[in-house]
N, C-alpha and C positions, 0 to 999 in steps of 0.2 A: 708342292705341286704334283700333279697326277699325269699319267699317259696311259690315254684310253686304247689297247690294242683288239683289233679285230681280225682275226683267220677265217679263210674260207675258200684256202686252194681247191679243195677235193670234193669230201662229202661234210666236214663237221661244221655246225656254224658255233665259234667262240668270241666270248668278250673276256677281257683282263683288265683291271687294273693296278698298275705300279707306282710306287710311288720314288721320285727321282731324287731326291737325294739318301733315302736308306737303301732303296731295290729292293724294298720289302715289297713281296705281293700279298695286297689288300684286298685283293676280290676275285675270283674269276669261275664261270659259269662256260657250260658251253649244251649246245645238241647235239646229237648224234644222228645220222639218218641212216645207219645200219639195217634197223627194222625194214624201211621202206627201198633198199637195195637188191636186200637178200634173196628174194625171191629169183631174181633177174642173174645171178651168180656173179654183181661186180656194178660199179656203181654208172649209172645211165644222166649220164649231162644235163638233157634236159629236168628231170625229174629232179636233179641233186638243185638245179638253179631253179625252179619253183618251189623247193622248200626253203633254199636259202632266204627266201622273198617272202615268203613267211614266220622263217625261223628268226632273221636277224632285228625287225622290228622289238618281237617278243623279248628277247636277249637285251634290248636297249632297254626296253619300260620295267625290267629287272633291277637293272642300274638304276634308274631313277625312281626308282622307290628307297634304292642307297643311298646314295653320296649326292653330292651337288655338282652340277655343269660346270659352276662355276669355279669349281678347282683341276678343272682338265687345263693342264699346258700345252699338249700336246695330244695328238690322233695319229695313230700308227696301224699300217695294213700290213696283209702281206700280197706283194703286188705278183711274184715271179716266186718260181716258175711253179706251175698246178694246171688245172682243168679253164680254161676261158671262159667260160659262163658261170664258173663260180667265183672267180678271182676277179670280175667281173662284179655282183654285185655288192661283195663285200668294199670294194675299192670306191663303189657309187656313196655307199652311206656313209664309208669313210670321209670320203669330199663335201656330202652333205653336213655331214657332223661340222668338218674343219671351218666350211666356208659359217657355215651361220654361227658360228663361237668365234669367229675372228682368231684361230691358233692354229698353229703350224701342221701340217699334214706330211708327214717319212713312210714312204714306200719301202717296207722288207724283207728281200731275201728267205723266201722258206726255208733254204737249206742252213743257213745263219742261224736262223730260228733256232731250229734242232741243236747246232753245236750250241748255241746260248742255252738251253735247256738246263745246259751241267751247272748252270751255275743262278738260277731261279733262285730268289730268298738271299743272295749270296750280293754283297758289293764289293767282294774283291774277285776279279779273276784268274785262270790260271793258265798262263802262256810261256812257251811255246808247248803246244801238245799238239799229237799226230792223232788225228779219227777215223775211225771205221764205220762209215754212216750208211745205215739201209732201212731202207723203207720200201713202200708201192710202186714207188719211181724208179728210186737210185739204189745206186750197191756203188760207192767209193773208200778210197784210202784220201785222206788230206793232210795235207800239215798246214795248221794254223799258230801265226805269233801274233795276232791280233783283229779287229775288226777288216780293215783293209787287205789283209794280208793274211790272205788263205792259198795255194795253191796244190791243185789235183793231182795225186801223184797216180792212180791207177784208177779204173770205174769199169761196170761191165760191158760186156762188146754185145748185149740183146737182154734179154730180160733181167728185171734186176730181182735180190734176195726175195721182197717183200710178194713181188709180183708173180714171181715162181709157186710160192703157197699159196695165195687165189686161185689163182689157173687150178693147181692141183686138187686144191678143194673144191672147186665148177666141176673137174671130171669126176669126180664121186659125185656130185649130187649135192654137197651138203651146203650151198651157200656161200654169204661174204659175211666179213673178212675170213679167207680161211686162214691166215696165219694165227689164230688161237685153236678155231679148232684142228686144225691139224698137229699145232704145237700137242693139246692136249692128248690125243688121241697116241701120241709118240710117246710125250709122258708118263701114261697109262701102264701102258706094254711095256715101255723100260722098266717100273715100279712091280708089274705083276711078274715080270720073268726074266728082267736081269736085274733085282733089287742092289747089286753090286759093281754094276757097269758094265757086266761081261759085254756084252753083244758089242764093246769097242775091238773086242779082238776080233782074230780072220775068221772066216767061217769054217776051216776047218779046224780047229781049236773050237770051236767052240761047239760044234756036232758032239759033243760026249754028255753020257748023260749026270758028269758031274762035275763041275768044276773045284780043282782044291783050292786053300787060301789058306795064309798062316793060321787062320784058327779052326776054322772048321768048312765041313765039304756043303755046295748048295747044289741041290739039285734042282734041275730047274727041266721044266715041260718040254718032251721030248716032240712032241708033233709040233709045237710051236717052232722049235728050231729050224725043223726039215722046212717049214713053211717061211721063217722068215731069212735063210740059207736062199730059198729059190726065186726070192723076192731083193734079194743084191742089186743096188743098183752102182752104176761107176761114181767115183769123185770125177764133175769136170777138171780138166786142161793139167791134172797129175804130171802128167809127163812136159809140160810145157817150161821153159824159163820165163815166165811171165808173170806181174803184178796183178794184170788183169783179170776181171772176173767173168763168167760164161754159165746160165742157166737152162740154155734153152734145149740143148743135149738133156739132160737129166731132165727136163721135164718132159721131152719126149721118150725118155727109156723108160718112164713110171707110168707114160701112155701103153706102152708095149706091154708090161708088166702086167696092168691092171686088166686089159684087152686079154689078156691068154687064161686069163679065168673068167669062164663062159657061166657059173654060178652068180659072183660078185656083180658082172656086167647085166646080169637080166635084172637083177635087183633095182641095179642102179637106174635102166633103163626104165623100170616101175616107176622109179622116182623123177625122173625128167619129165615123164607123161602127166603125173599128177601136177606136177607145179606148172607146166603149159595149161592146165586144166582151169587152175587155180586164177592164172592169169588173166586169162578168158574172164572168168567170173569178176574178177577184181575192176580189170575193165568196165565190160556190163554194168556194174553195181555204181559205178562212177557217173554211168551214163544215165543210171535213172531221171526222171524228172516227176516233178513235185504230182502232174497227172495219174501216176502211178498208183495204186495201190496200194497199200499200207501192207497188205495179205501180200502181195508180189513181193515185196522187199524184203518182207521179213522169212519169205519162203526161199531169196536166194541167199540171205544170211544163214538159214539153217542147213542149206548146201554145201556154202564155205565153209563153215564149219565143222561138217562130216569128214568133206574134202582135208583141210586140215589138218583132222585128229590121224586120218588113215595116212598124209605124210608124213608123219610125227612118226610113225608107225615103222614105216617103211626105213625111213636115216637112221632109228633106232639101233634095227636089222643089219644097216649097212658100217655103222659106227663101232657094235658090239662084234660082226665079221673077224677073226682072227686073221683072215688074210690080210684084211684092209687094217687093223692093227699092224699086222708087222709090217706093211709094204708105204702106211707111213711113217714106221719108226726109223724104216730103212732111206727113206725117202730127208729124212730129218738128220740122220745120222752123215751123209752126202752131203747135203748141201749145208750146213755147219762146217762140215772137216774140209769144205771145198774153200770157206771164207778164213778160217783158221790157220789155213797150210798156206793161203796168200800172205797172211801178217804175219806167220812166222819170218816166210821170205822177206818179205818189209824189213821187218825188227833185226834181226839178223846185219843187215847194214846200217840201222839206223839207231847212234850211240848218241848222238849231242842233244834229243828230245827222252825225256827221261821219264814223263805223264802219256798213256792211250787212254782212250775213250771212244766210248759206242754210243751211237746216239741213233734215234730215230726211232717210226714206228715199228720196225721188225725187233728194236735193239731187245726188246723186252720179250725174248725165245728166251727163253729158261735152258735149253742146252746149248746157247749160245752165249749166255753170262759166264756160265760153269767151265765152258773151254777157255773162254779168254780171262779168265779168274789164273787158271791155270796155265797157261801162256803168258801172260803180263809176271807168275812170279818166275818164270822161269830166264825171263830176260831182266830180271831186277825193274821191271815196269811198274809204275803206279798205277791201278786201271780206275778210269773215271766212267762214272754211268748218271745217266737220268733217274730219276726216282721213275717208277714204273708210272705211275699216274701221269706224268708231263712224256715220256715215251713219244705215246698218240701225237697227230696235229692237235693244239690248241693256242690259243690266245696268250696264254702265260708264257711262250717262251718269245712271243713276237717283242711282247712287253721289255724283256730283259733283251733282247736283240737290239731292239729303240734304244734302250738306254745306254749299250756300248756305243752307236751310232752318236750321237745325239756326245757323248763321251772325249769320241774320235775326232768331233767339229763342232766345238760349240755354239757356234754364229749358227749351224745351222735349224738350230729351234727358234732364233728370234727372227728369220728370214719371213715378213707378211706374205710373201706369195710361192710360200715354199709349196703352196696346195700347186700350185702349174709346175714348179721347178724338179718337184723328184717323184711327180707321178705319169706327168705329159709323155716320155719320153718312150712310154709302152703304147702311143696313139690311143690314150682316153681323152677324155675331156678338155679342151683348151679353152679357158677365158682368157683373155689380155685385156680388157677394159673395166676398171674394178667397177666406174662410176655406173657402169651399165650391170655390173653384177649386184651393186647395191640396191640400183632400183628394179633389177629380174626379184632379190631377194624380197623386197616391200608386194612387190604383185603378187607374186606366191603367197604370202602371208596373208594379202584380202582374201585372196580364195579361199585359205586355212580357214577365213571366219566363218565362212557359210559353206558348211558341207553339207545341209541336207538334199543337194540335188547328186551327193557323191556316195558311193557305198562301196569300200574295199572290198573288195574280196581272196581272202588267203589262197584258195584252190589256183588264181591265175598268178600267171607271171608277171613280175616289174611290169614288163611293155602292153600287157592286154592292160592292167590297170590305171597304167598313162593312157592306153586309147580312150578309157571309159571315161574316163577324168577329161579329156580334152573333148570328148563330144557332148558329156553332159554341163561343162562349163571351161568353156573355151577364155584364151587370154583372149582380151579385145584394146589393142595395142592403141587406139580411140580414145579406151577410156585410162590407159595407164598415165601418170605423170611423166614419163618420158618415155622413149624411142625403147621397146623391147626386141631382141630377131625374133623374127616371125618363124627362126629355124628351133627355138625353143617349143616351140608345140607343137602336137599331131592334128591335122586337118581330120574331118572325119572320110575326105575323099583319102588324105595320103593311110590313113587306118584301114581303110580298105585292102589299101596299095598291100600293108604289111601282111596282111593274113595269107597274100597270096606266098609271100617268101618263105623260105626256111630261117631257124633261128640265125644259123652263121651269117645268113645273108644280111638277117636284120641287126646283128650284131657287125658288121664291117658298115651298113649305112649307120649307125649310129655313134661312129669311130668319125664319117664326115661330116656331122652339126654336132650343135649345142645335144648333149645327152636327154632323151625323153626322161631317162631313168632318174637325173637331177631335178628334172621337175616333179614329179615324183613325191623324192626322198626327203626334198625340203619341206615340200607340204605336208609330210607327217610326221618328220621333224617339227616346224613348228605351229603343229595342233599342240605340241608337249610343252609349247610358250618358251623356245627358247631365243632369245634373243639377242641380234649380230652383236658384238662390243671387241673391244681393240684389248689385246693381253699384254701388259709387259713381264718379261722374262726375268 
């Protein structure tokens, strides 16, 4: 039997299929939203939610093309932590799937998923381990003894490691995500000017024209050395005897150094101005109606292409500027040194754990990996790292964590009502009457058989699609074989009220009723001819 896992905590829609017996990853895929958020310099929650509404059904269709739904023994989904509007989309799809297939639904902590990314495609697990978890939202050291036995040793006091990279990239107008961009700039500068890692020496020693080694002398670009020395950034909390992290001060120091160079700032401001113009053009283009001429649309697309080309040239100037490259290198050196110093302090007092691991999206950072290898060698620790392909958010890690959760409590997968037991603590949909649920599914299936009056629009959110569905084909209690809660659909009057509310208000309202997201997703799934069934595990 297999686990179908769903990840939707931030900006990646992902599905994975894992074999319960062998722990083998049978299939995984995802759709990234990076290009959609790049122009904004970060994730826009409302946009992310709409994209999940479009992308998750696409991934589910890809799954159906390859596998049989009847082989699914369990559905799992990321339920915390993350963006609430993003989590909601994945949770509702998972609920609809589990209810339609009559299989258990397990909620998985996203951070535990990152830890179990170490064991993807492995049946055996290694515990205890010390873990440095670095991502866009978290930076912490943990001690892990098993799925239900993990404790936080230290964490960031403000920004996370990955978040700091994203904000630095945004200051430079380079877009999102910032981790790869800054890491690439720093790595290229290191390889060009410090091929043997000489930037790790103190500034006073670096400023020589040549640096001697046992084999030969390496001539280093003197002008870049001077720039790099000027761009020197502080290492956070270097004099504090604590294991906690902090990146807000480093971020501010970067900002001050950047603003001190007027030449670079003029280029950056040009890029920001062009990005703003493009945002306005994108918004206008999406609002074009069918009545407007093809010529108008073509003219607008041509203007967008021209401005995108100009922006590309400006960003190339920024990335190739020696000051920016030196600043990126200095930032990466300070940020990674801060992490390594705290890990060193931790390892000095930790002899009982022989394995040290690094996980999370930001664990793909090249310099951080190199430094931790060296650190673990000094302390005689075995370093564990996730495969680069599974560092960022993915559903494979959620599937592997699900397997561990099942092993820690085998009875959990046998519970028919685990859909409610494992998710409702977060305040989402609650259905207690299973007979009402069965009747509700029948009614939804009846609607799904007649799709002539309902057109699904991927450009709209799930909520908007449900509103359209209810306007065009409302559930009629008098026609139903049994009574269905009136809360399970939105009337046209309610739909108009919803339009006046913000997304967060809509979300709060949905938590007080049977969610309309549930109606829509069941309807979509039943179109795929998934019949309710009982599954013996």
